[in-house]
Each structure stands twice: as C-alpha cells, then as structure tokens.
Backbone as CSV, one residue per row, in Angstrom:
resi,resn,N_x,N_y,N_z,CA_x,CA_y,CA_z,C_x,C_y,C_z
1,MET,97.932,167.108,-22.647,96.633,167.620,-22.230,95.888,168.158,-23.447
2,PRO,94.598,167.901,-23.512,93.835,168.391,-24.651,93.730,169.917,-24.655
3,ARG,93.562,170.437,-25.872,93.333,171.869,-26.044,91.887,172.070,-26.472
4,TYR,91.343,173.203,-26.063,89.951,173.537,-26.367,89.891,174.938,-26.947
5,LEU,89.040,175.107,-27.948,88.773,176.413,-28.530,87.456,176.912,-27.961
6,THR,87.470,178.105,-27.411,86.223,178.740,-26.997,85.971,179.884,-27.958
7,MET,84.744,179.982,-28.432,84.353,181.055,-29.347,83.239,181.853,-28.696
8,ILE,83.477,183.136,-28.536,82.471,184.025,-27.972,81.563,184.464,-29.107
9,ARG,80.288,184.149,-28.996,79.314,184.475,-30.042,78.368,185.538,-29.518
10,MET,78.142,186.552,-30.356,77.229,187.613,-29.965,76.527,188.190,-31.188
11,ASP,75.465,188.913,-30.939,74.732,189.613,-31.990,75.471,190.920,-32.245
12,GLU,76.135,191.014,-33.391,76.956,192.175,-33.696,76.125,193.454,-33.821
13,SER,74.853,193.311,-34.147,74.009,194.498,-34.310,73.503,195.038,-32.973
14,ALA,73.733,194.306,-31.891,73.278,194.738,-30.561,74.423,194.614,-29.564
15,PRO,75.408,195.520,-29.627,76.541,195.419,-28.711,76.092,195.564,-27.260
16,PRO,76.824,194.960,-26.342,76.425,195.021,-24.931,76.574,196.437,-24.379
17,PRO,75.796,196.742,-23.332,75.937,198.052,-22.697,77.303,198.175,-22.005
18,ALA,77.646,199.375,-21.624,78.925,199.610,-20.942,78.999,198.741,-19.687
19,PRO,80.184,198.179,-19.409,80.315,197.324,-18.221,80.333,198.150,-16.936
20,ASP,80.111,197.463,-15.828,80.175,198.115,-14.530,81.630,198.475,-14.205
21,PRO,81.857,199.368,-13.237,83.212,199.846,-12.951,84.204,198.762,-12.506
22,ASP,83.718,197.666,-11.959,84.611,196.603,-11.467,84.950,195.545,-12.518
23,PHE,84.371,195.665,-13.699,84.539,194.636,-14.731,86.004,194.394,-15.085
24,ASP,86.744,195.443,-15.376,88.150,195.278,-15.768,88.966,194.590,-14.682
25,ALA,88.710,194.915,-13.438,89.441,194.286,-12.327,89.097,192.798,-12.230
26,ARG,87.804,192.456,-12.369,87.396,191.041,-12.318,88.044,190.249,-13.445
27,MET,87.986,190.806,-14.665,88.559,190.091,-15.811,90.071,189.985,-15.676
28,GLY,90.715,191.049,-15.221,92.158,191.012,-15.031,92.575,189.934,-14.043
29,ALA,91.854,189.835,-12.933,92.162,188.816,-11.922,91.944,187.408,-12.477
30,LEU,90.840,187.226,-13.214,90.556,185.911,-13.798,91.615,185.543,-14.836
31,PHE,91.986,186.469,-15.703,92.996,186.181,-16.719,94.354,185.887,-16.082
32,LYS,94.685,186.578,-15.010,95.938,186.299,-14.298,95.902,184.875,-13.731
33,GLU,94.787,184.514,-13.098,94.649,183.185,-12.497,94.706,182.076,-13.551
34,ILE,93.983,182.234,-14.649,93.937,181.191,-15.673,95.290,181.052,-16.383
35,THR,96.010,182.172,-16.503,97.344,182.125,-17.110,98.337,181.455,-16.171
36,GLU,98.312,181.833,-14.889,99.221,181.229,-13.911,98.947,179.744,-13.716
37,ALA,97.692,179.324,-13.936,97.339,177.901,-13.828,97.818,177.110,-15.041
38,GLY,98.344,177.804,-16.065,98.826,177.132,-17.266,97.728,176.703,-18.212
39,VAL,96.528,177.249,-18.043,95.387,176.851,-18.862,95.262,177.724,-20.109
40,MET,95.480,179.027,-19.955,95.318,179.937,-21.092,96.498,179.801,-22.046
41,VAL,96.207,179.457,-23.281,97.226,179.379,-24.323,97.251,180.679,-25.110
42,GLU,96.064,181.159,-25.493,95.950,182.368,-26.299,94.517,182.870,-26.237
43,THR,94.342,184.180,-26.324,93.002,184.759,-26.377,93.046,186.097,-27.091
44,ALA,91.944,186.457,-27.731,91.858,187.757,-28.403,90.418,188.021,-28.805
45,GLY,90.110,189.294,-28.953,88.852,189.709,-29.548,89.050,189.795,-31.049
46,LEU,87.977,189.850,-31.788,88.044,189.929,-33.242,87.444,191.240,-33.726
47,ALA,87.989,191.762,-34.806,87.464,192.985,-35.423,86.045,192.715,-35.928
48,PRO,85.234,193.746,-36.091,83.868,193.566,-36.602,83.867,192.936,-38.001
49,THR,82.760,192.309,-38.346,82.661,191.666,-39.657,82.785,192.673,-40.791
50,ALA,82.503,193.941,-40.530,82.653,194.971,-41.562,84.090,195.035,-42.069
51,GLU,85.027,194.572,-41.274,86.434,194.591,-41.654,86.921,193.232,-42.157
52,GLY,86.014,192.282,-42.319,86.391,190.934,-42.721,86.037,190.611,-44.157
53,THR,86.543,189.491,-44.622,86.217,188.950,-45.940,85.897,187.477,-45.769
54,ARG,84.802,187.034,-46.357,84.433,185.623,-46.352,84.888,185.027,-47.673
55,VAL,85.666,183.950,-47.590,86.152,183.262,-48.783,85.425,181.919,-48.847
56,THR,84.778,181.655,-49.970,84.021,180.412,-50.126,84.609,179.573,-51.257
57,TRP,84.361,178.295,-51.184,84.753,177.351,-52.212,83.488,176.621,-52.616
58,GLU,83.051,176.831,-53.860,81.811,176.219,-54.321,81.960,175.815,-55.777
59,ASP,81.718,174.535,-56.048,81.816,174.002,-57.401,83.159,174.318,-58.051
60,GLY,84.227,174.220,-57.265,85.564,174.437,-57.797,85.943,175.888,-58.012
61,GLU,85.131,176.811,-57.523,85.400,178.241,-57.704,85.527,178.929,-56.353
62,LEU,86.480,179.861,-56.274,86.617,180.694,-55.094,85.696,181.890,-55.202
63,GLY,85.084,182.256,-54.089,84.250,183.451,-54.028,84.687,184.307,-52.858
64,TYR,84.579,185.603,-53.003,84.987,186.543,-51.959,83.832,187.493,-51.673
65,THR,83.503,187.653,-50.410,82.475,188.601,-49.994,83.059,189.440,-48.870
66,ASP,83.131,190.754,-49.091,83.591,191.647,-48.042,82.453,191.902,-47.064
67,GLY,82.818,192.052,-45.789,81.842,192.329,-44.739,81.328,193.757,-44.835
68,PRO,80.311,194.097,-44.101,79.684,193.233,-43.100,78.803,192.170,-43.748
69,PHE,78.602,191.100,-43.031,77.824,189.978,-43.532,76.402,190.111,-42.999
70,THR,75.573,190.806,-43.735,74.239,191.169,-43.262,73.352,189.957,-43.005
71,GLU,73.606,188.847,-43.674,72.774,187.661,-43.460,73.141,186.931,-42.175
72,THR,74.227,187.341,-41.540,74.689,186.699,-40.312,74.330,187.570,-39.130
73,LYS,73.508,187.047,-38.217,73.149,187.811,-37.031,74.168,187.560,-35.920
74,GLU,74.441,186.315,-35.636,75.366,185.966,-34.563,76.755,185.764,-35.154
75,VAL,77.756,186.412,-34.567,79.117,186.314,-35.080,80.067,185.898,-33.967
76,VAL,81.227,185.382,-34.352,82.283,185.090,-33.391,82.996,186.408,-33.121
77,ALA,82.930,186.873,-31.881,83.490,188.170,-31.504,84.851,188.042,-30.831
78,GLY,85.195,186.841,-30.386,86.470,186.613,-29.731,86.685,185.129,-29.541
79,TYR,87.887,184.787,-29.106,88.196,183.372,-28.915,89.257,183.219,-27.830
80,ALA,89.385,182.014,-27.346,90.484,181.644,-26.460,90.823,180.192,-26.742
81,ILE,92.091,179.869,-26.588,92.532,178.476,-26.650,92.994,178.115,-25.252
82,LEU,92.382,177.074,-24.704,92.682,176.612,-23.355,93.335,175.247,-23.409
83,ARG,94.232,174.988,-22.478,94.812,173.652,-22.315,94.337,173.175,-20.941
84,ALA,93.456,172.181,-20.957,92.854,171.706,-19.716,92.956,170.189,-19.636
85,ALA,92.850,169.675,-18.435,92.947,168.232,-18.223,91.841,167.492,-18.967
86,ASP,90.654,168.089,-18.999,89.510,167.455,-19.661,88.419,168.502,-19.902
87,ARG,87.343,168.060,-20.497,86.218,168.956,-20.818,85.627,169.582,-19.562
88,THR,85.557,168.820,-18.477,85.005,169.330,-17.223,85.803,170.526,-16.718
89,GLU,87.125,170.430,-16.765,87.955,171.553,-16.324,87.793,172.750,-17.266
90,ALA,87.761,172.500,-18.564,87.582,173.590,-19.525,86.249,174.300,-19.284
91,LEU,85.194,173.544,-19.045,83.886,174.142,-18.772,83.893,174.954,-17.479
92,LYS,84.669,174.530,-16.497,84.788,175.291,-15.251,85.313,176.696,-15.539
93,TRP,86.357,176.779,-16.370,86.920,178.078,-16.717,85.955,178.901,-17.555
94,VAL,85.211,178.259,-18.465,84.212,178.970,-19.276,83.131,179.552,-18.367
95,ARG,82.652,178.778,-17.399,81.638,179.271,-16.463,82.149,180.484,-15.697
96,ARG,83.389,180.421,-15.242,83.958,181.544,-14.496,84.102,182.777,-15.386
97,PHE,84.504,182.568,-16.649,84.633,183.674,-17.588,83.281,184.352,-17.816
98,LEU,82.258,183.547,-18.109,80.930,184.103,-18.360,80.386,184.804,-17.119
99,SER,80.583,184.211,-15.954,80.058,184.777,-14.709,80.732,186.085,-14.320
100,ALA,81.908,186.370,-14.860,82.599,187.628,-14.558,81.981,188.809,-15.304
101,HIS,81.113,188.544,-16.267,80.501,189.601,-17.077,79.241,190.147,-16.406
102,PRO,78.855,191.366,-16.743,77.620,191.941,-16.191,76.398,191.087,-16.548
103,LYS,75.450,191.048,-15.641,74.245,190.227,-15.832,73.396,190.688,-17.015
104,ASN,73.513,191.966,-17.423,72.679,192.462,-18.521,73.338,192.286,-19.889
105,TRP,74.444,191.555,-19.962,75.069,191.236,-21.252,74.502,189.908,-21.739
106,ASN,74.281,189.795,-23.038,73.743,188.565,-23.626,74.689,188.073,-24.712
107,PHE,75.333,186.947,-24.457,76.214,186.336,-25.445,76.424,184.889,-25.059
108,ALA,77.066,184.144,-25.928,77.289,182.723,-25.690,78.754,182.392,-25.909
109,CYS,79.168,181.297,-25.319,80.531,180.808,-25.502,80.436,179.343,-25.934
110,GLU,80.930,179.060,-27.106,80.943,177.686,-27.618,82.296,177.071,-27.285
111,LEU,82.293,175.880,-26.724,83.515,175.161,-26.357,83.666,173.945,-27.263
112,ARG,84.830,173.833,-27.924,85.081,172.698,-28.809,86.498,172.189,-28.572
113,GLU,86.636,170.874,-28.457,87.979,170.303,-28.319,88.693,170.381,-29.662
114,ILE,89.968,170.728,-29.620,90.799,170.762,-30.822,91.323,169.348,-31.047
115,THR,91.070,168.793,-32.214,91.538,167.432,-32.485,93.036,167.436,-32.711
116,GLU,93.686,166.471,-32.143,95.140,166.322,-32.255,95.407,165.067,-33.073
117,GLU,95.931,165.234,-34.245,96.201,164.055,-35.096,97.628,163.997,-35.513
C-alpha cells in the first residue's frame, strides 16, 4: 500500500486561538480510529522555526542559518505519514482531520505520496 506524507502548514506569526473544550476528545477519537484502521504510521508536531537550522547547498558550499526564518511566512508545523489504499482514501482521512479543528483556525494540509523505489 502506498504511503503519504501530510504536512500541516501554518503562519507561524499568527498562531491559532485556543481550541474549544471538545477539541482534544475529537482529535483523540479520530487518532484512535485512524490508528486502529492501520492507516496512521507516524505523526508529530514540529518545534518553532526559532529552534531550527536551515542547511543549504549552493555552488558546492554548505551554508547554515539559524531560525527563526523571518523570510518564511508559512511553515510546516507538523506532519503525519499515512498508509492508505490510494490517494482517495488518504484525502478522506485528511478531510476528517481538518474538519475536527475549530472553524476559526486557518491552516493547510499538503498531501504528497512517498515514492517507493
């Protein structure tokens, strides 16, 4: 079965407001269901860019830039690796994940198939 990487993208300078009281229960139930279905491989949030380092390769030279990365507005704030039958099934889980969040939160989830070679 193919694996898919989902990347949660958000504006790091505008964190979402506090979630509603039922948020943790909704997410817990969804994570239990997706894990029991054998779809969830791994998931985690990421530390802020202020705690990161960007390593670049340019003209044969390595470059290092410590965060925060002020030129970057949208950052990857978390990820999940899913194992799904196909893209349609993976998107179903992404829709359910996004829909479990409060309506006043603004963020995106990018879905990409992991190439298997």
